DRENDO-1510 file (C-alpha; in Angstrom, 1 decimal, always signed):
<recs>
REC; n; res; u; v; w
REC; 1; UNK; +36.8; -105.7; +69.2 .
REC; 2; UNK; +35.9; -102.4; +70.2 .
REC; 3; UNK; +38.9; -101.2; +67.6 .
REC; 4; UNK; +36.8; -102.5; +64.9 .
REC; 5; UNK; +33.2; -101.6; +66.2 .
REC; 6; UNK; +32.8; -99.2; +63.4 .
REC; 7; UNK; +33.3; -102.0; +60.7 .
REC; 8; UNK; +31.3; -103.9; +62.8 .
REC; 9; UNK; +28.3; -101.7; +62.4 .
REC; 10; UNK; +28.5; -101.0; +59.0 .
REC; 11; UNK; +28.5; -104.5; +57.4 .
REC; 12; UNK; +26.0; -105.5; +60.0 .
REC; 13; UNK; +23.9; -102.5; +58.2 .
REC; 14; UNK; +24.7; -103.6; +55.2 .
REC; 15; UNK; +23.5; -107.5; +55.9 .
REC; 16; UNK; +20.3; -106.3; +57.3 .
REC; 17; UNK; +19.8; -104.0; +54.0 .
REC; 18; UNK; +20.4; -107.1; +51.6 .
REC; 19; UNK; +18.0; -109.2; +54.1 .
REC; 20; UNK; +15.2; -107.0; +53.4 .
REC; 21; UNK; +16.3; -106.9; +49.7 .
REC; 22; UNK; +16.1; -110.8; +49.7 .
REC; 23; UNK; +12.8; -110.7; +51.3 .
REC; 24; UNK; +11.0; -108.3; +48.8 .
REC; 25; UNK; +12.8; -108.9; +45.5 .
REC; 26; UNK; +14.2; -112.5; +46.1 .
REC; 27; UNK; +16.9; -114.5; +45.8 .
REC; 28; UNK; +17.9; -114.3; +42.5 .
REC; 29; UNK; +17.8; -110.9; +42.3 .
REC; 30; UNK; +19.8; -110.5; +45.2 .
REC; 31; UNK; +22.5; -112.8; +44.5 .
REC; 32; UNK; +22.9; -111.2; +41.0 .
REC; 33; UNK; +23.4; -107.9; +43.0 .
REC; 34; UNK; +26.0; -108.9; +45.4 .
REC; 35; UNK; +27.7; -110.7; +42.6 .
REC; 36; UNK; +28.3; -107.8; +40.7 .
REC; 37; UNK; +29.1; -105.9; +43.6 .
REC; 38; UNK; +31.7; -108.2; +44.9 .
REC; 39; UNK; +32.9; -107.9; +41.0 .
REC; 40; UNK; +33.0; -104.3; +41.6 .
REC; 41; UNK; +34.7; -105.3; +45.2 .
REC; 42; UNK; +37.7; -106.5; +43.3 .
REC; 43; UNK; +37.8; -103.6; +41.1 .
REC; 44; UNK; +37.5; -101.0; +44.3 .
REC; 45; UNK; +40.7; -102.6; +45.6 .
REC; 46; UNK; +42.8; -102.2; +42.8 .
REC; 47; UNK; +41.8; -98.7; +42.6 .
REC; 48; UNK; +42.0; -97.8; +46.5 .
REC; 49; UNK; +45.8; -99.2; +46.4 .
REC; 50; UNK; +46.8; -96.9; +43.4 .
REC; 51; UNK; +44.5; -93.8; +45.5 .
REC; 52; UNK; +44.7; -95.1; +48.8 .
REC; 53; UNK; +48.4; -96.7; +49.2 .
REC; 54; UNK; +50.4; -94.0; +46.6 .
REC; 55; UNK; +48.0; -91.5; +45.9 .
REC; 56; UNK; +47.9; -92.1; +42.0 .
REC; 57; UNK; +45.1; -90.7; +40.1 .
REC; 58; UNK; +43.5; -93.3; +37.5 .
REC; 59; UNK; +41.0; -91.6; +35.2 .
REC; 60; UNK; +40.9; -94.5; +32.9 .
REC; 61; UNK; +39.3; -97.3; +35.4 .
REC; 62; UNK; +36.9; -98.3; +32.1 .
REC; 63; UNK; +39.6; -98.8; +29.8 .
REC; 64; UNK; +41.6; -101.6; +32.2 .
REC; 65; UNK; +37.8; -103.2; +33.1 .
REC; 66; UNK; +37.4; -103.5; +29.1 .
REC; 67; UNK; +40.7; -104.9; +28.6 .
REC; 68; UNK; +40.4; -107.5; +31.0 .
REC; 69; UNK; +36.6; -108.0; +29.8 .
REC; 70; UNK; +38.1; -108.2; +26.1 .
REC; 71; UNK; +40.8; -110.7; +26.8 .
REC; 72; UNK; +38.4; -113.4; +29.0 .
REC; 73; UNK; +35.7; -112.9; +25.9 .
REC; 74; UNK; +38.6; -113.7; +23.5 .
REC; 75; UNK; +40.3; -116.6; +25.5 .
REC; 76; UNK; +37.1; -118.2; +27.0 .
REC; 77; UNK; +34.9; -117.8; +24.3 .
REC; 78; UNK; +34.1; -121.2; +22.2 .
REC; 79; UNK; +36.1; -121.5; +18.7 .
REC; 80; UNK; +34.7; -120.1; +15.7 .
REC; 81; UNK; +34.9; -123.1; +13.1 .
REC; 82; UNK; +34.1; -120.7; +10.2 .
REC; 83; UNK; +37.1; -118.6; +10.9 .
REC; 84; UNK; +39.5; -121.1; +11.5 .
REC; 85; UNK; +38.4; -123.1; +8.2 .
REC; 86; UNK; +38.9; -119.6; +6.1 .
REC; 87; UNK; +41.9; -117.9; +4.9 .
REC; 88; UNK; +42.1; -115.6; +7.4 .
REC; 89; UNK; +44.3; -117.1; +10.1 .
REC; 90; UNK; +47.1; -117.3; +7.8 .
REC; 91; UNK; +46.4; -113.3; +6.7 .
REC; 92; UNK; +46.3; -112.5; +10.1 .
REC; 93; UNK; +49.3; -114.5; +10.8 .
REC; 94; UNK; +51.6; -112.3; +8.3 .
REC; 95; UNK; +49.8; -109.1; +9.6 .
REC; 96; UNK; +51.2; -110.0; +13.0 .
REC; 97; UNK; +54.7; -111.1; +11.7 .
REC; 98; UNK; +54.6; -107.2; +10.0 .
REC; 99; UNK; +53.6; -105.9; +13.1 .
REC; 100; UNK; +56.7; -107.8; +14.8 .
REC; 101; UNK; +58.8; -106.0; +12.1 .
REC; 102; UNK; +57.7; -102.6; +12.7 .
REC; 103; UNK; +57.8; -102.8; +16.2 .
REC; 104; UNK; +61.2; -103.8; +16.2 .
REC; 105; UNK; +62.2; -101.0; +13.6 .
REC; 106; UNK; +60.7; -98.6; +15.9 .
REC; 107; UNK; +62.8; -100.0; +18.9 .
REC; 108; UNK; +66.0; -99.9; +16.9 .
REC; 109; UNK; +65.4; -96.2; +16.2 .
REC; 110; UNK; +64.5; -95.8; +20.0 .
REC; 111; UNK; +68.1; -97.0; +20.9 .
REC; 112; UNK; +69.5; -94.7; +17.8 .
REC; 113; UNK; +71.5; -92.4; +20.7 .
REC; 114; UNK; +73.6; -95.5; +21.5 .
REC; 115; UNK; +75.8; -94.9; +18.2 .
REC; 116; UNK; +75.9; -91.0; +18.9 .
REC; 117; UNK; +72.8; -90.0; +17.2 .
REC; 118; UNK; +71.5; -86.8; +18.7 .
REC; 119; UNK; +68.0; -86.3; +20.5 .
REC; 120; UNK; +66.1; -84.4; +18.3 .
REC; 121; UNK; +67.2; -86.5; +15.3 .
REC; 122; UNK; +66.2; -89.7; +16.9 .
REC; 123; UNK; +62.6; -88.0; +18.0 .
REC; 124; UNK; +62.2; -87.0; +14.2 .
REC; 125; UNK; +62.9; -90.3; +12.8 .
REC; 126; UNK; +60.7; -92.1; +15.4 .
REC; 127; UNK; +57.7; -89.7; +14.6 .
REC; 128; UNK; +58.0; -90.3; +10.8 .
REC; 129; UNK; +58.2; -94.0; +11.4 .
REC; 130; UNK; +54.8; -93.7; +13.4 .
REC; 131; UNK; +53.5; -92.2; +10.4 .
REC; 132; UNK; +54.8; -94.7; +8.1 .
REC; 133; UNK; +53.6; -97.3; +10.6 .
REC; 134; UNK; +50.1; -96.1; +10.8 .
REC; 135; UNK; +49.1; -96.2; +7.1 .
REC; 136; UNK; +51.1; -99.4; +6.8 .
REC; 137; UNK; +48.7; -100.7; +9.6 .
REC; 138; UNK; +45.8; -99.6; +8.5 .
REC; 139; UNK; +46.1; -100.5; +4.8 .
REC; 140; UNK; +46.9; -104.1; +5.7 .
REC; 141; UNK; +44.5; -104.6; +8.0 .
REC; 142; UNK; +41.3; -103.2; +6.5 .
REC; 143; UNK; +41.5; -106.0; +3.9 .
REC; 144; UNK; +41.8; -108.8; +6.8 .
REC; 145; UNK; +39.1; -107.2; +8.8 .
REC; 146; UNK; +36.5; -107.4; +5.6 .
REC; 147; UNK; +37.7; -110.8; +4.9 .
REC; 148; UNK; +37.0; -112.1; +8.6 .
REC; 149; UNK; +33.7; -110.1; +8.7 .
REC; 150; UNK; +32.4; -111.5; +5.1 .
REC; 151; UNK; +33.4; -115.4; +5.7 .
REC; 152; UNK; +33.2; -115.9; +9.5 .
REC; 153; UNK; +31.7; -113.0; +11.2 .
REC; 154; UNK; +34.4; -112.4; +13.8 .
REC; 155; UNK; +37.4; -114.6; +14.8 .
REC; 156; UNK; +35.8; -116.1; +18.1 .
REC; 157; UNK; +37.4; -117.4; +21.1 .
REC; 158; UNK; +40.0; -119.9; +21.9 .
REC; 159; UNK; +38.1; -121.8; +24.2 .
REC; 160; UNK; +40.2; -122.0; +27.0 .
REC; 161; UNK; +39.1; -122.4; +30.7 .
REC; 162; UNK; +37.4; -118.9; +32.1 .
REC; 163; UNK; +39.6; -118.4; +35.2 .
REC; 164; UNK; +42.6; -118.5; +32.5 .
REC; 165; UNK; +40.9; -115.5; +31.0 .
REC; 166; UNK; +40.7; -113.6; +34.0 .
REC; 167; UNK; +44.3; -114.2; +34.9 .
REC; 168; UNK; +45.3; -113.2; +31.5 .
REC; 169; UNK; +43.1; -110.6; +31.7 .
REC; 170; UNK; +44.4; -109.0; +34.4 .
REC; 171; UNK; +48.1; -109.5; +32.9 .
REC; 172; UNK; +47.0; -107.9; +29.9 .
REC; 173; UNK; +45.5; -104.7; +31.9 .
REC; 174; UNK; +48.6; -104.6; +34.0 .
REC; 175; UNK; +50.9; -104.2; +31.0 .
REC; 176; UNK; +49.1; -101.6; +29.4 .
REC; 177; UNK; +49.1; -99.5; +32.9 .
REC; 178; UNK; +53.1; -100.5; +32.7 .
REC; 179; UNK; +53.6; -98.6; +29.4 .
REC; 180; UNK; +51.2; -95.6; +30.4 .
REC; 181; UNK; +52.8; -95.4; +33.6 .
REC; 182; UNK; +56.2; -95.3; +32.1 .
REC; 183; UNK; +55.1; -92.4; +30.2 .
REC; 184; UNK; +53.5; -90.2; +32.7 .
REC; 185; UNK; +54.2; -91.1; +36.3 .
REC; 186; UNK; +57.7; -89.2; +36.2 .
REC; 187; UNK; +55.3; -86.1; +35.2 .
REC; 188; UNK; +53.1; -84.6; +37.5 .
REC; 189; UNK; +49.6; -86.1; +38.7 .
REC; 190; UNK; +47.4; -84.5; +36.4 .
REC; 191; UNK; +49.3; -85.9; +33.4 .
REC; 192; UNK; +48.4; -89.6; +34.4 .
REC; 193; UNK; +44.7; -88.7; +34.9 .
REC; 194; UNK; +44.6; -87.2; +31.3 .
REC; 195; UNK; +46.3; -90.0; +29.7 .
REC; 196; UNK; +44.2; -92.9; +31.8 .
REC; 197; UNK; +40.7; -90.7; +30.8 .
REC; 198; UNK; +42.3; -90.9; +26.9 .
REC; 199; UNK; +43.4; -94.4; +26.8 .
REC; 200; UNK; +39.8; -95.5; +28.4 .
REC; 201; UNK; +38.4; -93.7; +25.6 .
REC; 202; UNK; +40.4; -95.2; +23.1 .
REC; 203; UNK; +39.8; -98.6; +24.1 .
REC; 204; UNK; +36.1; -98.3; +24.2 .
REC; 205; UNK; +36.1; -97.1; +20.4 .
REC; 206; UNK; +38.7; -99.4; +19.2 .
REC; 207; UNK; +36.5; -102.5; +20.9 .
REC; 208; UNK; +33.1; -100.8; +19.8 .
REC; 209; UNK; +34.5; -100.3; +15.8 .
REC; 210; UNK; +36.2; -103.7; +15.7 .
REC; 211; UNK; +33.8; -106.3; +14.4 .
REC; 212; UNK; +36.1; -108.6; +13.0 .
REC; 213; UNK; +37.4; -109.1; +16.7 .
REC; 214; UNK; +34.4; -108.4; +19.0 .
REC; 215; UNK; +31.1; -108.0; +17.0 .
REC; 216; UNK; +31.3; -104.5; +18.0 .
REC; 217; UNK; +27.7; -103.6; +18.6 .
REC; 218; UNK; +26.2; -106.7; +17.8 .
REC; 219; UNK; +28.1; -107.9; +20.9 .
REC; 220; UNK; +29.2; -111.4; +21.9 .
REC; 221; UNK; +27.4; -114.1; +24.0 .
REC; 222; UNK; +26.6; -116.3; +25.8 .
REC; 223; UNK; +29.8; -115.9; +27.8 .
REC; 224; UNK; +31.0; -119.2; +29.7 .
REC; 225; UNK; +31.1; -119.1; +33.7 .
REC; 226; UNK; +33.9; -120.8; +35.8 .
REC; 227; UNK; +31.1; -122.7; +37.6 .
REC; 228; UNK; +27.8; -124.3; +36.3 .
REC; 229; UNK; +25.3; -122.1; +34.2 .
REC; 230; UNK; +22.0; -121.2; +35.1 .
REC; 231; UNK; +21.1; -123.7; +32.0 .
REC; 232; UNK; +22.6; -126.5; +33.8 .
REC; 233; UNK; +21.8; -125.6; +37.8 .
REC; 234; UNK; +18.6; -122.8; +37.6 .
REC; 235; UNK; +19.4; -119.1; +38.3 .
REC; 236; UNK; +19.4; -119.5; +42.3 .
REC; 237; UNK; +22.3; -122.3; +42.8 .
REC; 238; UNK; +24.0; -120.8; +39.8 .
REC; 239; UNK; +24.1; -117.4; +40.8 .
REC; 240; UNK; +24.6; -118.6; +44.5 .
REC; 241; UNK; +28.0; -120.7; +43.2 .
REC; 242; UNK; +29.3; -117.6; +41.0 .
REC; 243; UNK; +28.8; -115.5; +44.5 .
REC; 244; UNK; +31.1; -118.3; +46.4 .
REC; 245; UNK; +33.8; -118.2; +44.1 .
REC; 246; UNK; +33.8; -114.5; +43.8 .
REC; 247; UNK; +33.6; -113.9; +47.7 .
REC; 248; UNK; +36.2; -116.2; +47.9 .
REC; 249; UNK; +38.7; -114.3; +45.6 .
REC; 250; UNK; +37.5; -111.0; +47.4 .
REC; 251; UNK; +38.6; -112.5; +50.9 .
REC; 252; UNK; +41.9; -113.8; +49.3 .
REC; 253; UNK; +43.0; -110.7; +47.6 .
REC; 254; UNK; +42.0; -108.8; +50.9 .
REC; 255; UNK; +44.1; -111.0; +52.9 .
REC; 256; UNK; +46.9; -110.2; +50.6 .
REC; 257; UNK; +46.7; -106.5; +50.5 .
REC; 258; UNK; +46.6; -106.4; +54.2 .
REC; 259; UNK; +50.2; -108.2; +54.4 .
REC; 260; UNK; +51.4; -105.9; +51.7 .
REC; 261; UNK; +49.3; -102.9; +53.7 .
REC; 262; UNK; +51.7; -103.5; +57.1 .
REC; 263; UNK; +54.9; -104.9; +55.7 .
REC; 264; UNK; +57.5; -102.6; +54.9 .
REC; 265; UNK; +56.7; -102.4; +51.4 .
REC; 266; UNK; +53.4; -100.8; +52.5 .
REC; 267; UNK; +54.8; -98.3; +55.0 .
REC; 268; UNK; +57.2; -97.4; +52.4 .
REC; 269; UNK; +54.0; -96.8; +49.9 .
REC; 270; UNK; +52.6; -94.4; +52.1 .
REC; 271; UNK; +55.7; -92.6; +52.9 .
REC; 272; UNK; +56.0; -91.7; +49.1 .
REC; 273; UNK; +52.2; -90.6; +49.2 .
REC; 274; UNK; +53.1; -88.5; +52.2 .
REC; 275; UNK; +56.2; -86.9; +51.3 .
REC; 276; UNK; +57.4; -88.2; +48.2 .
REC; 277; UNK; +60.8; -85.4; +48.4 .
REC; 278; UNK; +61.4; -86.9; +51.8 .
REC; 279; UNK; +61.2; -90.4; +50.6 .
REC; 280; UNK; +63.3; -90.0; +47.6 .
REC; 281; UNK; +65.9; -88.3; +50.0 .
REC; 282; UNK; +66.1; -91.6; +51.7 .
REC; 283; UNK; +67.2; -93.5; +48.8 .
REC; 284; UNK; +63.8; -94.8; +47.3 .
REC; 285; UNK; +62.8; -94.8; +43.8 .
REC; 286; UNK; +60.1; -92.9; +43.7 .
REC; 287; UNK; +58.9; -93.3; +40.3 .
REC; 288; UNK; +59.8; -97.4; +40.2 .
REC; 289; UNK; +57.6; -97.8; +43.3 .
REC; 290; UNK; +54.6; -95.6; +41.8 .
REC; 291; UNK; +55.0; -97.7; +38.6 .
REC; 292; UNK; +54.5; -100.9; +40.8 .
REC; 293; UNK; +51.8; -100.3; +42.8 .
REC; 294; UNK; +50.0; -98.5; +39.6 .
REC; 295; UNK; +50.7; -101.7; +37.6 .
REC; 296; UNK; +49.4; -104.0; +40.0 .
REC; 297; UNK; +46.0; -101.7; +41.1 .
REC; 298; UNK; +45.2; -102.1; +37.2 .
REC; 299; UNK; +46.1; -105.6; +37.5 .
REC; 300; UNK; +43.5; -105.9; +39.8 .
REC; 301; UNK; +41.0; -103.5; +38.0 .
REC; 302; UNK; +41.2; -105.5; +34.8 .
REC; 303; UNK; +40.9; -108.8; +36.6 .
REC; 304; UNK; +37.8; -107.6; +38.7 .
REC; 305; UNK; +36.3; -106.2; +35.4 .
REC; 306; UNK; +37.0; -109.8; +33.4 .
REC; 307; UNK; +34.8; -111.5; +36.6 .
REC; 308; UNK; +32.2; -108.9; +36.0 .
REC; 309; UNK; +32.0; -109.6; +32.0 .
REC; 310; UNK; +31.7; -113.4; +32.5 .
REC; 311; UNK; +28.9; -113.0; +35.3 .
REC; 312; UNK; +26.9; -110.7; +32.6 .
REC; 313; UNK; +27.5; -113.3; +30.2 .
REC; 314; UNK; +27.9; -110.5; +27.2 .
REC; 315; UNK; +30.5; -108.6; +26.0 .
REC; 316; UNK; +29.2; -105.8; +24.8 .
REC; 317; UNK; +31.8; -102.8; +24.3 .
REC; 318; UNK; +29.2; -100.0; +24.1 .
REC; 319; UNK; +27.9; -101.2; +27.6 .
REC; 320; UNK; +31.2; -100.0; +29.1 .
REC; 321; UNK; +31.0; -96.2; +30.3 .
REC; 322; UNK; +32.6; -93.8; +32.2 .
REC; 323; UNK; +29.8; -93.3; +34.8 .
REC; 324; UNK; +29.5; -96.8; +35.6 .
REC; 325; UNK; +32.9; -98.2; +35.2 .
REC; 326; UNK; +34.7; -95.1; +36.4 .
REC; 327; UNK; +33.0; -92.1; +38.5 .
REC; 328; UNK; +30.9; -95.0; +40.5 .
REC; 329; UNK; +33.9; -96.8; +41.6 .
REC; 330; UNK; +35.6; -93.8; +42.6 .
REC; 331; UNK; +32.4; -93.2; +44.8 .
REC; 332; UNK; +32.9; -96.5; +46.5 .
REC; 333; UNK; +36.5; -95.8; +47.2 .
REC; 334; UNK; +35.9; -92.2; +48.5 .
REC; 335; UNK; +32.7; -93.6; +50.5 .
REC; 336; UNK; +34.2; -96.5; +52.0 .
REC; 337; UNK; +37.8; -95.0; +52.8 .
REC; 338; UNK; +41.0; -94.7; +50.4 .
REC; 339; UNK; +43.8; -97.0; +51.8 .
REC; 340; UNK; +41.2; -98.8; +54.0 .
REC; 341; UNK; +40.8; -102.3; +51.9 .
REC; 342; UNK; +38.0; -103.4; +54.2 .
REC; 343; UNK; +36.5; -99.5; +53.5 .
REC; 344; UNK; +37.0; -100.5; +49.6 .
REC; 345; UNK; +34.8; -103.7; +50.1 .
REC; 346; UNK; +32.2; -101.5; +52.1 .
REC; 347; UNK; +32.1; -99.2; +49.7 .
REC; 348; UNK; +31.6; -101.3; +46.8 .
REC; 349; UNK; +28.8; -103.2; +48.2 .
REC; 350; UNK; +27.2; -100.1; +49.8 .
REC; 351; UNK; +27.3; -98.0; +46.8 .
REC; 352; UNK; +26.1; -100.9; +44.5 .
REC; 353; UNK; +23.3; -101.4; +46.4 .
REC; 354; UNK; +22.4; -97.9; +46.7 .
REC; 355; UNK; +22.8; -97.6; +42.4 .
REC; 356; UNK; +20.7; -100.8; +41.7 .
REC; 357; UNK; +17.9; -100.0; +44.4 .
REC; 358; UNK; +17.5; -96.1; +43.6 .
REC; 359; UNK; +15.2; -96.8; +40.8 .
REC; 360; UNK; +12.9; -99.3; +42.4 .
REC; 361; UNK; +12.7; -97.0; +45.3 .
REC; 362; UNK; +12.5; -93.9; +43.2 .
REC; 363; UNK; +9.9; -95.5; +41.1 .
REC; 364; UNK; +7.6; -96.4; +44.4 .
REC; 365; UNK; +8.0; -92.8; +45.3 .
REC; 366; UNK; +7.0; -91.6; +42.3 .
REC; 367; UNK; +3.8; -94.0; +42.3 .
REC; 368; UNK; +3.0; -92.9; +45.3 .
REC; 369; UNK; +3.0; -89.4; +44.7 .
REC; 370; UNK; +1.1; -90.0; +41.4 .
REC; 371; UNK; -1.6; -92.1; +43.4 .
REC; 372; UNK; -2.4; -89.5; +46.0 .
REC; 373; UNK; -1.2; -86.2; +43.7 .
REC; 374; UNK; -4.2; -87.9; +41.6 .
REC; 375; UNK; -6.9; -88.5; +44.4 .
REC; 376; UNK; -6.2; -85.3; +46.4 .
REC; 377; UNK; -5.7; -83.0; +43.8 .
REC; 378; UNK; -6.3; -84.2; +40.2 .
REC; 379; UNK; -2.7; -84.1; +39.0 .
REC; 380; UNK; -2.2; -86.1; +35.8 .
REC; 381; UNK; +1.1; -87.5; +36.1 .
REC; 382; UNK; +3.8; -87.8; +33.3 .
REC; 383; UNK; +3.8; -90.6; +31.1 .
REC; 384; UNK; +7.3; -91.1; +31.3 .
REC; 385; UNK; +7.7; -91.7; +35.1 .
REC; 386; UNK; +9.4; -94.7; +34.6 .
REC; 387; UNK; +12.3; -93.5; +32.6 .
REC; 388; UNK; +13.2; -90.7; +35.1 .
REC; 389; UNK; +13.2; -93.1; +37.9 .
REC; 390; UNK; +15.9; -94.7; +35.9 .
REC; 391; UNK; +17.7; -91.6; +35.6 .
REC; 392; UNK; +17.3; -90.4; +39.5 .
REC; 393; UNK; +20.4; -93.1; +39.9 .
REC; 394; UNK; +22.7; -90.4; +38.8 .
REC; 395; UNK; +21.1; -88.0; +41.1 .
REC; 396; UNK; +21.1; -90.5; +43.9 .
REC; 397; UNK; +25.1; -91.1; +43.6 .
REC; 398; UNK; +25.4; -87.7; +43.0 .
REC; 399; UNK; +23.9; -87.0; +46.6 .
REC; 400; UNK; +25.7; -89.9; +47.9 .
REC; 401; UNK; +29.3; -88.2; +47.0 .
REC; 402; UNK; +28.2; -84.9; +48.1 .
REC; 403; UNK; +27.0; -85.8; +51.3 .
REC; 404; UNK; +30.0; -88.0; +51.8 .
REC; 405; UNK; +32.7; -85.3; +50.9 .
REC; 406; UNK; +30.6; -82.5; +53.2 .
REC; 407; UNK; +30.7; -85.5; +56.2 .
REC; 408; UNK; +33.2; -87.9; +56.1 .
REC; 409; UNK; +35.8; -86.8; +53.8 .
REC; 410; UNK; +38.1; -89.5; +54.6 .
REC; 411; UNK; +35.3; -92.1; +53.8 .
REC; 412; UNK; +33.2; -93.8; +56.7 .
REC; 413; UNK; +35.9; -96.1; +57.5 .
REC; 414; UNK; +39.3; -94.1; +57.1 .
REC; 415; UNK; +42.3; -95.3; +56.8 .
REC; 416; UNK; +44.2; -96.4; +59.9 .
REC; 417; UNK; +47.5; -95.1; +60.9 .
REC; 418; UNK; +49.8; -97.8; +62.3 .
REC; 419; UNK; +52.0; -96.8; +65.0 .
REC; 420; UNK; +55.6; -98.3; +65.1 .
REC; 421; UNK; +57.5; -98.5; +68.0 .
</recs>
């Protein structure tokens, strides 16, 4: 018990803060905050195994969250009968066949070294084929997209169970991470950061502009829940049910990651993180192991993103922002402690409480200052105090990470070093 005194104290403090928020803002508000915090905890666990276990800098968390959210929207949203009754499905099937053919051609070109073609010639042929593929792709997709938008609005969903969408969303994020990792993990670490950052922005802009697929800025709602919705049970009961589900998921993921961390596989990953040259000298395939952890972490991020998007009941590509869906999650992991799964959960809950509560607390301070400033000094407060209170979130989070790096650079719950006898 003494060994975990710090964890107990910190989680107890968070519990007290939650009870205070419950007393002031009510059950519905507090439950919503906690559900979103647990979804962010899943995402933070995905990041902490990438950064804490293997030292991989993922700057594109937003992209994997968006992939998970999009997949769960596409699979779980009700079927759009207008789309399936039009000619668009047939056109899309033919287009998918064309894309598969192009992929096979590119794969064939990538294997030309097996018949004696030089690397330089092979690369040139692949680049030329990619240029032609780009123009063929656009010229065939544009008329199909216009047809779908005109006749059906957008494709719609497949009407599958929500949990299927969450699982497939995590798998899709892991699949994307595999190809990014294959290209970048053998290079310097900053290449991975650049690649993931670019990937996140590309995914966001594709989803934002693909009206035929996501309705773009018009958004898709209401998304179904894996538990009864507020319309069926009321806000408090429904949100409590959703919180129960996400809390169980966090607990299961935490137990599995703890077992992996304490297993030989976890020790090997930390050895690669601390000294990859020594680990490679011991016969470990460093790039393969890094790829494994990058894929696993991105899959968890996509899974958590799917749960978060489902809870908000709206898929809005414009709502994915680097501040909230990348930087904020990094703050959670750094505050809690990289490499400590309990620290990731604590950091997610604590930082999200700070993020959510910074606006009402700042507005309270502003109102207090405006009242007494006017009473004592005749000060006329500006009319946009509410807007300024909302913007204070950035300042508060920036101050949080600055204080953390200054006074607790390893996080409030640093990684525990396991002694092996």
